[in-house]
FIPA-918875 format. One line per field, with one value per residue (C-alpha): residue number from 1; residue in three letters; x, y, z. Coordinates in steps of 0.1 Angstrom, whole numbers. Example, Ala and Ser with C-alpha at 12.3 -4.5 7.8 and 13.67 -1.06 7.14 Angstrom:
n (1,2)
res (Ala,Ser)
xx (123,137)
yy (-45,-11)
zz (78,71)
% end
This chain:
n (1,2,3,4,5,6,7,8,9,10,11,12,13,14,15,16,17,18,19,20,21,22,23,24,25,26,27,28,29,30,31,32,33,34,35,36,37,38,39,40,41,42,43,44,45,46,47,48,49,50,51,52,53,54,55,56,57,58,59,60,61,62,63,64,65,66,67,68,69,70,71,72,73,74,75,76,77,78,79,80,81,82,83,84,85,86,87,88,89,90,91,92,93,94,95,96,97,98,99,100,101,102,103,104,105,106,107,108,109,110,111,112,113,114,115,116,117,118,119,120,121,122,123,124,125,126,127,128,129,130,131,132,133,134,135,136,137,138,139,140,141,142,143,144,145,146,147,148,149,150,151,152,153,154,155,156,157,158,159,160,161,162,163,164,165,166,167,168,169,170,171,172,173,174,175,176,177,178,179,180,181,182,183,184,185,186,187,188,189,190,191,192,193,194,195,196,197,198,199,200,201,202,203,204,205,206,207,208,209,210,211,212,213,214,215,216,217,218,219,220,221,222,223,224,225,226,227,228,229,230,231,232,233,234,235,236,237,238,239,240,241,242,243,244,245,246,247,248,249,250,251,252,253,254,255,256,257,258,259,260,261,262,263,264,265,266,267,268,269,270,271,272,273,274,275,276,277,278,279,280,281,282,283,284,285,286,287,288,289,290,291,292,293,294,295,296,297,298,299,300,301,302,303,304,305,306,307,308,309,310,311,312,313,314,315,316,317,318,319,320,321,322,323,324,325,326,327,328,329,330,331,332,333,334,335,336,337,338,339,340,341,342,343,344,345,346,347,348,349,350,351,352,353,354,355,356,357,358,359,360,361,362,363,364,365,366,367,368,369,370,371,372,373,374,375,376,377,378,379,380,381,382)
res (Met,Arg,Arg,Leu,Leu,Phe,Leu,Ile,Ala,Asp,Thr,Gly,Gly,Gly,His,Arg,Ala,Ala,Ala,Thr,Ala,Val,Glu,Arg,Gln,Met,Ala,Asp,Thr,Ala,Pro,Gly,Glu,Phe,Glu,Ile,Thr,Val,Leu,Asp,Pro,Phe,Ala,Ala,Ala,Pro,Leu,Arg,Ile,Ile,Gly,Gly,Thr,Ala,Gly,Leu,Tyr,Gly,Pro,Ile,Thr,Arg,His,Ala,Arg,Trp,Leu,Trp,Ala,Gly,Leu,Tyr,His,Ala,Thr,Asn,Ser,Arg,Pro,Ala,Val,Thr,Leu,Leu,Glu,Arg,Thr,Val,Leu,Arg,Ser,Val,Thr,Lys,Ala,Val,Asp,Asp,Ala,Ile,Gln,Arg,Leu,Gln,Pro,Asp,Cys,Val,Val,Ser,Phe,His,Pro,Leu,Leu,Asn,His,Ile,Ser,Val,Arg,Ala,Val,Gln,Gly,Arg,Pro,Arg,Arg,Ile,Pro,Val,Ile,Thr,Val,Ile,Thr,Asp,Leu,Val,Asp,Ile,His,Ala,Ser,Trp,Ala,Cys,Pro,Asp,Val,Asp,Ala,Val,Val,Val,Pro,Ser,Pro,Gly,Gly,Phe,Glu,Arg,Cys,Arg,Arg,Ala,Gly,Ile,Pro,Ala,Ser,Arg,Cys,His,Asp,Ile,Gly,Leu,Ala,Val,Asp,Arg,Arg,Phe,Thr,Asp,Leu,Pro,Ser,Asp,Pro,Ala,Gly,Ile,Ala,Ala,Leu,Arg,Arg,Gln,Leu,Gly,Leu,Arg,Pro,Glu,Ser,Phe,Val,Val,Leu,Val,Cys,Gly,Gly,Ala,Asp,Gly,Ser,Gly,Gly,Leu,Val,Arg,Asn,Ala,Gln,Ala,Ile,Ala,Ala,Thr,Thr,Ile,Asp,Leu,Asp,Leu,Val,Val,Ile,Cys,Gly,Arg,Asn,Glu,Arg,Ala,Arg,Ser,Thr,Leu,Ala,Gly,Leu,Arg,Thr,Ala,Ala,Gly,Arg,Asp,Val,Arg,Val,Leu,Gly,Tyr,Val,Thr,Asp,Met,Pro,Leu,Trp,Met,Arg,Ala,Ser,Asp,Val,Val,Val,Ser,Lys,Ala,Gly,Pro,Gly,Thr,Ile,Ala,Glu,Ala,Leu,Cys,Cys,Gly,Leu,Pro,Leu,Leu,Leu,Val,Trp,Tyr,Leu,Pro,Gly,Gln,Glu,Arg,Gly,Asn,Val,Glu,Trp,Val,Val,Asp,Ile,Gly,Ala,Gly,Arg,Phe,Val,Pro,His,Val,Glu,Gln,Leu,Ile,Asp,Ala,Val,Ala,Glu,Leu,Ala,Val,Pro,Gly,Ser,Ala,Thr,Leu,Ala,Ala,Met,Arg,Asp,Ala,Val,Arg,Ala,Val,Ala,Arg,Pro,Asp,Ala,Thr,Arg,Arg,Ile,Ala,Glu,Leu,Ile,Ala,Ser,Ile,Ala,Ala,Gly,Ala,Pro,Ala)
xx (213,215,202,180,169,136,129,94,72,36,23,-7,-5,14,50,44,22,49,76,54,45,82,90,64,74,110,99,77,102,134,124,152,175,168,164,143,138,111,118,100,128,104,88,122,136,145,124,87,78,93,78,43,43,30,-2,-9,-9,-45,-61,-42,-50,-87,-94,-66,-55,-44,-19,-6,-3,17,41,45,54,75,97,98,133,168,177,145,152,187,175,150,176,200,173,141,152,185,171,157,192,205,178,188,225,219,198,225,252,231,219,249,226,237,214,193,160,141,104,99,111,127,149,169,197,197,204,232,250,245,263,292,326,318,343,320,301,264,243,212,181,151,117,94,59,44,31,36,45,79,88,124,132,128,157,190,217,240,218,227,193,159,127,105,67,60,76,67,85,115,118,115,143,165,160,170,204,200,218,194,214,203,166,145,110,92,61,46,49,16,7,7,-28,-40,-27,-31,-69,-92,-104,-128,-165,-170,-142,-155,-190,-177,-157,-188,-208,-180,-181,-219,-225,-249,-230,-246,-248,-229,-205,-192,-164,-159,-126,-101,-68,-56,-68,-102,-100,-118,-154,-163,-195,-209,-201,-214,-246,-252,-246,-268,-296,-298,-322,-293,-293,-260,-243,-223,-192,-175,-141,-133,-98,-88,-116,-137,-160,-170,-175,-198,-217,-223,-232,-266,-267,-290,-295,-327,-337,-334,-301,-276,-244,-212,-194,-160,-130,-94,-92,-64,-83,-86,-75,-107,-130,-113,-114,-151,-159,-168,-155,-137,-146,-115,-91,-62,-37,-9,-13,-50,-45,-19,-39,-70,-51,-38,-74,-86,-107,-117,-115,-137,-114,-132,-103,-66,-39,-24,11,18,-15,-27,-7,-22,-56,-44,-27,-56,-80,-56,-51,-88,-87,-111,-127,-123,-157,-151,-188,-216,-236,-207,-201,-237,-238,-207,-219,-252,-234,-211,-238,-259,-257,-233,-219,-195,-178,-171,-157,-134,-122,-114,-94,-74,-68,-54,-31,-13,-14,20,12,49,62,66,84,108,115,123,147,165,170,182,206,221,223,243,268,256,259,226)
yy (-111,-88,-53,-38,-2,1,37,49,80,81,97,75,40,21,27,16,-13,-27,-23,-39,-68,-76,-71,-96,-121,-120,-124,-154,-172,-164,-156,-141,-136,-99,-68,-44,-7,10,47,77,102,129,127,125,155,186,210,209,220,187,165,180,174,138,151,171,141,131,165,173,140,142,179,192,166,194,204,169,165,197,186,152,163,193,169,140,145,138,175,183,154,166,201,188,168,198,221,211,175,184,178,144,135,143,122,92,98,99,67,48,61,50,17,5,-16,-45,-32,-2,-7,23,20,56,74,104,83,63,88,100,65,59,91,83,50,63,66,45,20,-9,-13,-11,-22,-2,-18,0,-16,3,7,22,-2,10,47,50,85,97,97,59,53,54,36,33,11,-26,-39,-26,-46,-36,-43,-51,-56,-19,-8,-29,-12,23,14,1,33,53,36,9,-23,-52,-74,-51,-50,-78,-80,-95,-75,-55,-65,-72,-86,-124,-125,-115,-148,-171,-168,-195,-190,-220,-213,-229,-208,-176,-183,-188,-156,-137,-150,-139,-104,-102,-106,-129,-161,-163,-126,-106,-84,-51,-35,3,18,45,37,47,83,74,93,86,98,73,90,95,59,43,62,54,17,16,33,6,-24,-48,-76,-71,-65,-33,-26,8,13,50,49,82,101,108,131,103,79,104,112,75,65,48,42,14,-2,1,-33,-20,-37,-20,-9,-17,17,14,38,28,-10,-34,-64,-54,-89,-103,-78,-83,-120,-119,-96,-103,-70,-39,-4,18,44,30,28,3,-13,-19,-33,-58,-68,-73,-95,-117,-121,-130,-99,-80,-42,-14,16,50,74,78,102,120,109,79,60,66,37,14,19,11,-20,-34,-28,-42,-75,-78,-77,-48,-17,20,35,71,81,68,55,34,21,10,-6,-26,-37,-48,-69,-86,-92,-114,-150,-170,-138,-147,-113,-119,-153,-139,-111,-136,-157,-127,-117,-152,-151,-119,-122,-125,-140,-150,-114,-106,-138,-133,-97,-108,-135,-110,-86,-114,-126,-91,-83,-115,-103,-122,-102,-87)
zz (165,134,137,109,105,85,74,66,66,78,46,40,54,27,38,74,64,41,67,94,71,65,102,112,85,97,134,125,103,122,158,178,148,141,161,138,144,124,122,107,104,93,128,144,125,146,125,134,99,85,112,106,68,71,86,55,32,40,37,5,-12,-2,-10,-33,-58,-81,-55,-50,-88,-90,-62,-77,-112,-100,-80,-105,-117,-103,-101,-82,-57,-52,-45,-19,-1,1,14,32,39,55,90,79,68,103,118,96,103,141,140,121,145,175,163,142,120,98,70,63,44,29,24,13,-19,-1,21,-4,-14,22,35,10,21,57,55,35,52,82,95,88,55,59,29,19,3,-13,-11,-35,-22,-54,-80,-116,-118,-100,-89,-96,-59,-57,-81,-64,-84,-53,-32,-29,-40,-51,-46,-75,-75,-111,-145,-153,-122,-131,-165,-149,-125,-153,-173,-142,-143,-117,-129,-136,-112,-83,-93,-78,-93,-63,-57,-29,7,24,58,57,71,37,23,53,59,46,10,6,6,41,56,41,53,88,86,75,105,127,113,114,77,59,48,14,6,-20,1,-11,7,3,15,7,22,57,51,38,5,-28,-23,4,14,-21,-32,0,-1,-38,-33,-2,-21,-48,-47,-53,-27,-9,24,25,46,46,62,66,79,96,78,109,89,65,94,112,81,72,108,108,71,59,26,6,19,55,64,85,67,87,90,106,111,111,115,122,109,72,61,76,59,25,27,36,6,-30,-45,-31,-41,-36,-48,-67,-39,-44,-10,-13,-48,-36,-6,-27,-52,-24,-12,-46,-46,-78,-77,-87,-88,-84,-80,-82,-71,-101,-109,-87,-91,-126,-139,-112,-128,-163,-151,-131,-160,-186,-168,-162,-124,-121,-137,-135,-125,-115,-119,-95,-124,-137,-102,-96,-130,-123,-88,-103,-130,-105,-79,-103,-90,-112,-128,-156,-153,-116,-123,-150,-128,-100,-125,-135,-99,-91,-121,-110,-72,-55,-21,-15,-20,17,24,-6,5,40,27,5,34,57,30,24,61,65,40,8,-25,-37)
% end
């Protein structure tokens, strides 16, 4: 049995979701062959101030995007990343080093930008060579901390991400343009009309309705309350589902919401069955998070993007719009207009968006990432 160490940080839900998706894929396709440890070294760090930073991600991204933008751009250079690693991240470095010493993994896989260089240093000088792989969980705009030329392989999510890694000095032979890892349930659920109708009945939705899913990532950001209330107030014939994630304030505010036609709006908190809700929907209204975008594409689901994090998510919006898979509708009036257009029976715009989504979806990304990790862990060259 080969031992693998997956490194994440619980800032948002994307890093853990990607690691979990690959872990499940490897367990399903090669049962008993891998012992995988998923570790958040920020939580394991000795200093409480480091371990508590993950909890600030949600409030900052919901209420102080300007602060997030400042932090992102101030650290988006190799010298800034080096300074971080030598100062505030020193205790994280110790946590990674201790984990490698304890587990003696056959491969280390980093799913977080601040853990790549740390991982490379932690494996240096050991009696047995331990390869390091980076799995990038952003989509288009790749922060400088992702690019570590000394790793054995980098899984990049898009052609744009590939070019950014190349410009950062990572050899093309180590860059693998595979896509983002998503849970295989997003690709394995039935996609035919009968299967979707059955799924909607299971979830308490009308089988023939136009279903709009409003979400905002694990932390429930992106104006959930405003957008859900605006859609519910329209006379458009639809079923509305709102998934608030960890945003309990939004969930409480929206509790009991009904559409103008008097139908109950399904208002949920953090869910573990997101694949079911996405597959049952016709369009998703969300912030431009990379995980949500990749999941929606695998479900054949067009996107109406209402919000993005400055820095890391702006390029996501441009990419989705450019390929025709969705629209950027930051204002309520634009959002309602887009929903109304897509909800028209036989909408040509909806059909065109679905075609664009199918053209760029990468439903095999998780399988290919798992195969790459297994190969390198077994000693094959990257």
